[in-house]
C-alpha positions in Angstrom: 16.3 -36.7 -28.2 17.5 -33.7 -26.1 15.7 -30.3 -26.4 19.1 -28.6 -27.0 20.3 -30.8 -29.8 22.4 -29.2 -32.5 24.8 -27.2 -30.1 22.5 -24.3 -29.6 23.3 -22.3 -26.4 21.0 -20.9 -23.8 18.8 -18.0 -24.8 20.1 -14.6 -23.6 17.4 -11.9 -23.4 18.1 -8.8 -25.4 17.1 -5.3 -24.5 17.6 -1.8 -26.0 19.2 1.0 -24.1 16.8 4.0 -24.2 19.9 6.4 -24.1 22.0 5.2 -27.0 19.5 2.8 -28.7 22.1 0.0 -28.8 20.9 -3.6 -28.1 22.6 -5.6 -25.5 22.1 -8.5 -23.1 19.6 -7.8 -20.3 22.2 -8.5 -17.6 24.5 -5.9 -19.0 21.9 -3.2 -18.6 20.4 -1.3 -15.6 16.6 -1.4 -15.3 14.6 1.6 -14.3 11.0 0.9 -13.3 7.9 2.9 -13.0 6.0 1.3 -10.1 3.3 2.2 -7.7 5.9 4.2 -5.6 7.2 6.2 -8.6 10.3 5.7 -10.6 13.2 3.7 -9.2 16.3 1.7 -10.1 15.5 -2.0 -10.2 18.7 -3.9 -9.3 17.0 -7.3 -9.5 15.3 -6.6 -12.9 12.2 -8.2 -11.6 10.2 -5.5 -9.9 6.6 -5.1 -11.0 5.8 -2.1 -13.2 6.8 -0.7 -16.6 10.6 -0.9 -17.1 13.3 0.7 -19.3 16.9 -0.2 -19.7 20.1 1.9 -19.7 23.8 1.1 -20.0 26.0 2.0 -17.0 27.5 4.9 -19.0 27.0 8.5 -18.1 26.4 9.4 -21.8 23.4 7.1 -22.0 21.9 8.4 -18.8 22.3 12.0 -19.8 20.6 11.4 -23.2 17.8 9.3 -21.5 17.1 12.0 -18.9 16.5 14.5 -21.7 13.2 12.7 -22.5 13.6 9.2 -23.8 13.4 7.6 -20.4 10.2 9.4 -19.5 8.8 8.5 -22.9 9.7 4.8 -22.5 8.2 4.7 -19.0 5.1 6.6 -20.1 5.4 9.1 -17.2 6.4 12.6 -16.5 9.5 12.5 -14.3 8.9 14.4 -11.0 11.6 16.6 -9.6 12.2 14.1 -6.9 12.5 11.1 -9.4 14.9 13.1 -11.6 17.1 14.0 -8.7 17.4 10.4 -7.5 18.2 9.3 -11.1 20.8 12.0 -11.5 22.4 11.0 -8.1 22.6 7.4 -9.3 24.1 8.6 -12.6 26.8 10.5 -10.7 27.7 7.3 -8.7 28.0 5.4 -12.0 30.4 8.0 -13.5 32.6 7.8 -10.3 32.8 4.0 -10.5 33.9 4.0 -14.1 36.5 6.8 -13.7 37.9 5.4 -10.5 
């Protein structure tokens, strides 16, 4: 007997966006990680550290930067971290509009 009998598909991990609180597939979301070097974007989704997920929408990032991202990462965002995340957010907005 095969392990996938019954027509069930492959499991797709689900994550919640800390900006809008919508659940989506892990691959659709952007991971932000708190690691030993501070807060950073994790394009691979595999970097060590505490992670939080966001959609690639400016509205989600704006809400998350008001406090829910820091809460999810259990860290106080430094001015440098906040500036880097805001710069990334601006690039996302440009990609979606253009």
